[in-house]
N, C-alpha and C positions, 0 to 999 in steps of 0.2 A: 596546761603548761606546768609541768612539774619542775620545781627548782632543782638546779644542779650546782655543784661547787664550781668556783672559777677553774677554768681549764687551761692547760698549757697549749701552745700552738700545735704540738703533735697530737694531743688529745682532741683538739678541735677537728683536725683533719681526719683522725680515726673515727670520730663520732659521725662525721659527715659520710665517710666512705662505707662505714659498717653498720651504724646504729639507726639510720633513718628508716629502715624497713624492719619494724619490730616483729612482724609476723614471720619474716624470713629468719630472723634471729632465733625465734622460738623453735623453728624447724632446723636449727643447727646449720646456719648459713656457712658455706665453705670458706676457707681462708681467703684473704684478699688476693686479688690477682695483681699482676704487674701494673696493669692500668689503674687499679684502685690505689696502689702505693704511689704511682705517679701523680694522681689527683691529690693525694694527701700532701705530697711535697710541694706541689704548685700552689695549693691553697695556703699552706704555711707561709710561703713567700708573699702571696697576695694579701693575707690578713695582716702581716707585719709591715707591709709597705707603707711608705710615707703618704702616698696618694690615698690609700684606703683610710688611714687614720685621719687624714685631713678632711676627707669627705664626712666621716662620722662626726668629727668635731664641728664642722660647719653646719651640718644638719641639726645637731642637737642644740647648739648655741642659738641658731636661728629659731628653732621651735620654742626655746625657753623665753624668747621675747614675748611670746603669746601666753605661755604658762605663768611666767613671773614678770609681768610688765613693769613692776616697780623696782626690779633688781637689775643693775648693770654689771655687777661683779660675778661673772659666770665663767667657770672653767671645767674642763673634762677631767675626770679622775681615772679610775681603773676599771677594767672589765670585771663585772660582777657575775654575769651568767651568760650562757650561750645555749641556744636551742635550735637544733637542725630540724627542718621540715621537708627537705628534699635533697637527694644526693647531688653533690657538686661535681661537675665534670668540666674538663678543659679540652679545647681543640688541639689538633696536632701542633699548631704554632703557639700553644700555651696561652690562649685567650680563654677567659672564664666563659663557658658556653651555657651552663645551666646550674640552678641551685636555688634553694630558699632557706634562709636562716634568720634568726633573731639574735641581736646583740643587746645586752643590758649593761649599761655603764653607770658608774657613780658620777655625780656632778656636784661640784661645789657651787652653791647658789647663795650668795651673800652670807657666807660662813656656815651654811647648813648643807649637810650631805644628803642628796636625794638620788633616787634611781630613775634613769631615763632609758627608754628602749628605742631601737631602730630596726625595722624589718627590711631585709634585703631580698631581692629576687633577681635572678639572672635568666635570660632567655635569648637565644640566638646572639650571644655575646653582648647583649645590652643589659646593663645593670641598673635596677631601680632601687631607690631607698626612700623609705617613708617612716615618719615617727610612729611609734606604737603607743600603747597605753602607758601613761606615766605612773611611777610608784611601784609598789610590790603587788603583783597579781599572779594568779595561777592560770590565767585565761590564755588560750592559744589564739592565733590570728583569726581562724574561722569563727570561733565562739565570740571573740571580741567584735568582729564585724556584725554579727547577728544581734549581740546584746547592746552595744553602745547606743544605737538610736532609741531603743526602748527605755534604757536607763535615763537617757537625756529627757525624754518625754515625761517620765516619772518625776525627775527633778523639777521640771517646769510646773507640773501639777502641784507638787508639794509646796513650792514657793507661793503659788496662787492660793492654795488653801491657807497658808500661814498669813498672808497679807490681806486676803479678801479681795484681791484684784488679779484678774487673769494675767499670767506672765507669758509674753509672746516672744521674748528674746531667745536666741539660740544658746543653749547651755554649753559651757566649756568644761570638759573634764580636765582637772588640773592635778589630781592625786588619786591613788588607790592604796588601800591597805589590806593585806592578807590577815584576816582576823583568826582563822583557824585552818590548819592544813587538812587535806583530805583524810577522813577517818571513817571507820565502819559505821554505816547508817544505823545499825542496831543500837548504837550508843545514844541516839537521839530520840528513840521511840518512847522512853520512859516518861518524858516530860510533854510529849505531844498529845493532842486530842486523839481519841480512839480512832477516828476515821483517817487522820493523818498518819498515825502510828501504823495502821494496817497497810496504808499505801507504801510507806517506807519499807516495811518488812517484805512486802510482796514484789516491789519493783525497783528498789534503790540499793546499790551496793556501798557507795561512799558519798559523803557529804563534806563540803567545805564552805566557808563563809568569807565574804569580803565587804568592805565599805568603800564606796566610790564617792568622790567629792566634786560637785559641779558649781561653777559660778554662773549666775543668771539673774537678771532683774535686780541687781544690787544686793543679792543675797548669796549665801553659800548653802547648798542643799546636800545633805548626807543621804546617800542611797544605800540601803542595806540589801545585800544580795546573798541568797543561799543557793549554792550550786549542788545539784544532785546527779551523780553518775549512775545511770540506770544499769540494770543487769545485762541489757543487750549492748552496753558500751556507749550509748549516746549520753549526752549531757543536757539537762534541763535546769531551770532556775526559777526562783521566786524573788520578787522585789518588794521591799517594804520601806516605809518612811523612817528616816533617822532625824537628827537635829536639823533645823533650818534656822540659820542665823543671819543677821544683817552684816554685810561686808562686801567689798569689791572683789 
């Protein structure tokens, strides 16, 4: 999930109508049709509606009770990022029929500004919303779905190693940090062991790094993740141990 600058409502709609199919764009997709423009205008109204903003606010504030249980002073700030994953379409009677997108908002949490995300999907005029990874991450929903369980297991193992007692509690991901943006993998080969350097040169085009933070068994576990974008377009990752500290 590449970071984009905050978008205007018109840009949001245009991105959804025109930029969700990157392959088509690469092949010089034709100019938007009248239906495309109609979807843009209707999405602008939907996105700016009181009902949608209230749903976002309610979802994020409810989720924050789990992420920050000791903080009661929580309020929603501004839109920070917007990521489309499927074209938005409306029915003839102007109901949202389909679409997938991620909204990233700033939140004021007891005086500290943090980023919180919410993933929306629409199908057959039914709209679902669910919290996504907190913090600043470059991970898209599919990669996040695959990675989160494995990172959580790693966090539990790291706490067990640190304390000498197996940790069986379910880890809670409460923050992520984007340590480095995607960059040419060749920049990482100089410091890598020969076998790793050879793999990077032959198979990987870009690399980025993130740190994820889990609460479990009265500890906070830092999970360090290196993401590798392969030459064929797929993404793989490696997980290593970071700091493990005592804390709720």
